[in-house]
Each structure stands twice: as C-alpha cells, then as structure tokens.
TORGUTI-658567 format. One record per atom (N, C-alpha, C): x, y, z. Coordinates in steps of 0.1 Angstrom, whole numbers, padded with zeros to 4 digits, always signed. Each point is the difference from the previous one (the first is absolute). Example, Ala and Ser with C-alpha at 12.3 -4.5 7.8 and 13.67 -1.06 7.14 Angstrom:
% residues 2
+0132-0057+0078 -0009+0012+0000 +0009+0012+0000 -0004+0011-0007 +0009+0011+0000 -0008+0011+0008 
END
This chain:
% residues 92
+0365-0954+0685 +0006+0012+0004 +0012+0003-0009 +0003+0012-0003 +0012+0003-0008 +0012+0004+0009 +0011+0001-0007 +0012+0004+0007 -0001+0014+0005 -0006+0009-0009 -0002+0014+0004 -0008+0002+0012 -0011-0008+0001 -0009+0000+0012 +0008-0004+0013 +0008-0010-0002 +0008-0005+0011 +0010+0011+0005 +0007+0006-0010 +0009+0011+0004 -0006+0012+0005 -0013+0002-0003 -0008+0012+0006 -0006-0003+0013 +0005-0011+0006 -0005-0005+0014 -0015-0002+0001 -0005-0006-0011 -0014-0004+0000 -0002-0013+0009 -0008+0000+0010 -0002-0012+0008 -0006-0011-0008 +0004-0013+0003 -0005-0011-0008 -0001-0012+0009 -0008-0010-0005 +0000-0013+0007 +0006-0010-0010 +0002-0012+0004 +0005-0010-0009 -0011-0010-0003 -0001-0004-0013 -0011-0009-0003 +0001-0014+0006 +0011-0003+0006 +0001-0013+0006 +0001+0001+0016 -0002+0012+0005 -0001+0002+0014 -0014+0001+0004 -0004-0008+0010 -0015-0001+0003 -0003+0009+0012 +0009+0008+0005 -0003+0009+0010 -0008+0012-0005 -0012+0002+0006 -0009+0011-0005 +0002+0013+0007 +0009+0000+0011 +0001+0012+0008 +0014+0006-0001 +0008-0004-0011 +0013+0006-0001 +0003+0003-0015 +0009+0010-0002 +0005+0004-0013 +0015+0002+0001 +0006+0002-0011 +0014+0003-0001 +0002+0013-0007 +0012+0007+0003 +0003+0012-0006 +0015+0002-0001 +0004+0005-0011 +0015+0003-0002 +0003+0014+0006 +0011+0000+0008 +0005+0012+0006 +0011+0005-0009 -0003+0011-0007 +0010+0005-0010 +0008+0012+0006 +0012-0003+0005 +0007+0011+0007 +0006+0010-0010 +0000+0012+0003 +0006+0011-0008 -0004-0001-0015 -0012-0003-0002 -0006+0000-0014 +0008-0010-0009 +0004-0011+0005 +0006-0010-0008 +0015+0000-0002 +0007+0009+0007 +0014+0001-0001 +0007-0011+0008 -0007-0006+0009 +0005-0012+0008 -0010-0011-0001 +0005-0012+0003 -0009-0012+0000 -0009+0002+0012 -0012-0005-0001 -0010+0002+0010 -0002-0013+0008 -0012-0001+0006 -0004-0012+0007 -0015-0002-0003 -0005-0012+0004 -0014-0004-0001 -0005-0001+0014 -0012+0006+0002 -0006+0000+0014 -0014-0007-0002 -0004-0007+0011 -0013-0006+0001 -0009+0009+0008 -0012+0004-0005 -0009+0008+0007 -0012-0008+0005 -0002+0001+0013 -0012-0007+0005 -0011+0010+0001 -0012-0003-0005 -0011+0009-0002 -0013-0004+0007 -0008+0010+0003 -0014-0003+0005 -0008-0005-0012 -0012-0004+0003 -0010-0004-0010 -0004+0011-0009 +0002+0012+0005 -0003+0012-0008 +0011+0005-0009 +0012-0007+0002 +0012+0003-0008 +0010+0010+0006 -0003+0004+0012 +0010+0009+0007 +0012-0008+0005 +0012+0006-0002 +0012-0007+0004 +0001+0002+0015 +0002-0012+0007 +0002+0000+0015 +0015+0000+0003 +0007-0008-0007 +0015-0001+0003 +0007-0004-0012 +0012+0004-0002 +0008-0003-0011 +0013-0007+0005 +0004-0011-0006 +0011-0008+0005 +0010-0002-0012 +0013+0002+0003 +0010-0003-0010 +0000-0015-0004 +0001-0003-0013 -0001-0014-0004 +0013-0004-0007 +0004+0007-0011 +0011-0003-0008 +0008+0012-0004 +0013-0001-0002 +0008+0010-0007 +0000-0004-0014 -0001+0011-0009 -0001-0003-0014 +0015+0000-0006 +0003-0011-0006 +0013-0002-0006 +0000+0005-0015 -0011-0003-0007 +0000+0003-0015 -0015+0002-0004 -0002+0010-0008 -0013+0002-0006 +0002-0002-0015 -0005-0011-0006 +0001-0002-0014 -0012+0004-0007 -0001-0004-0013 -0012+0003-0008 -0012-0009+0003 +0002-0012+0005 -0011-0009+0003 -0002-0004+0014 +0011+0002+0008 -0001-0003+0015 +0010+0008+0008 -0003-0001+0013 +0009+0005+0010 +0007-0011+0007 +0012+0002+0005 +0007-0009+0008 +0003+0006+0014 -0004-0006+0010 +0002+0005+0014 +0006-0010+0008 +0006+0005+0012 +0006-0009+0009 -0002+0004+0014 +0002-0009+0009 +0000+0002+0015 +0009-0010+0006 +0003+0002+0013 +0008-0010+0007 -0008-0005+0011 +0000-0014+0002 -0006-0006+0011 +0010-0010+0006 +0004+0002+0013 +0009-0008+0007 +0013-0002-0008 +0006+0011-0005 +0012+0001-0008 -0001-0007-0013 -0011-0003-0005 -0002-0005-0014 -0007+0010-0009 +0006+0002-0011 -0006+0009-0010 -0012-0007-0007 -0011+0006+0000 -0012-0005-0007 -0003+0009-0012 -0001-0005-0012 -0002+0008-0012 -0014-0004-0005 -0008+0011-0004 -0013-0002-0005 -0002+0008-0013 -0005-0006-0010 -0003+0007-0013 -0015+0001-0001 -0005+0012-0004 -0014+0002-0001 -0002+0007-0014 -0009-0007-0008 -0003+0005-0013 -0010+0012+0001 +0001+0010-0009 -0010+0011+0000 -0014-0006-0004 +0000-0010-0008 -0014-0005-0004 -0007-0007+0012 +0008-0004+0011 -0007-0005+0012 -0004+0010+0010 +0003+0013-0003 -0004+0011+0009 -0013+0005-0005 -0009+0002+0010 -0014+0005-0003 -0001+0013+0007 -0003+0011-0008 -0001+0013+0006 -0011+0000+0011 +0003+0006+0011 -0010+0001+0011 -0009+0012-0003 -0013-0003+0001 -0010+0011-0001 -0007+0000+0013 -0002+0012+0006 -0006+0001+0014 -0014-0005-0001 -0005-0005+0012 -0013-0006+0001 -0011+0010-0002 
END
C-alpha cells in the first residue's frame, strides 16, 4: 500500500496479522491539518463493518512508515508500521 492510499483512508490489513475478520483504517481529521488515529474495524465475512475501535494515535507519518502510540496502565506503547506491510482491503 502507498502513503497516499493510507492518507485517503483506504482500509487495509497487515501481512503479519492472521485475523481474517478485521481491517485497519486511518482517521484523517480535518483533511490532514491535524494528526489522526488508527482504528481497527471488525467485519462480517461479506466485508461489512460491524464495529470500529480506536487503536492508536498517530504521532508521525513518514515516507516509509507511520509511528503510532497508545497508553496502557500509564505506560506509553509505541508501534511502527511500514507501508509495505499494509495490504489494501478489497471487499469480498
């Protein structure tokens, strides 16, 4: 997947995530004037979104990867995801 597809809120899966019923999507607030967040979407077998859950806040969007963070029990967890690991979701 490309950076442009990510910024255009194209749903994607990760090539190392074995969950077949979920995808991820970037939430781009105010057309990119603010940093957004990453949500996880739980889907039916037909590809319809059942529920969306906040996953990470986006700290940085680089040319090759994004950097996101969240807090768990007062500890900051940082996750980097490469664009090449993102696989564009195509409906069933």
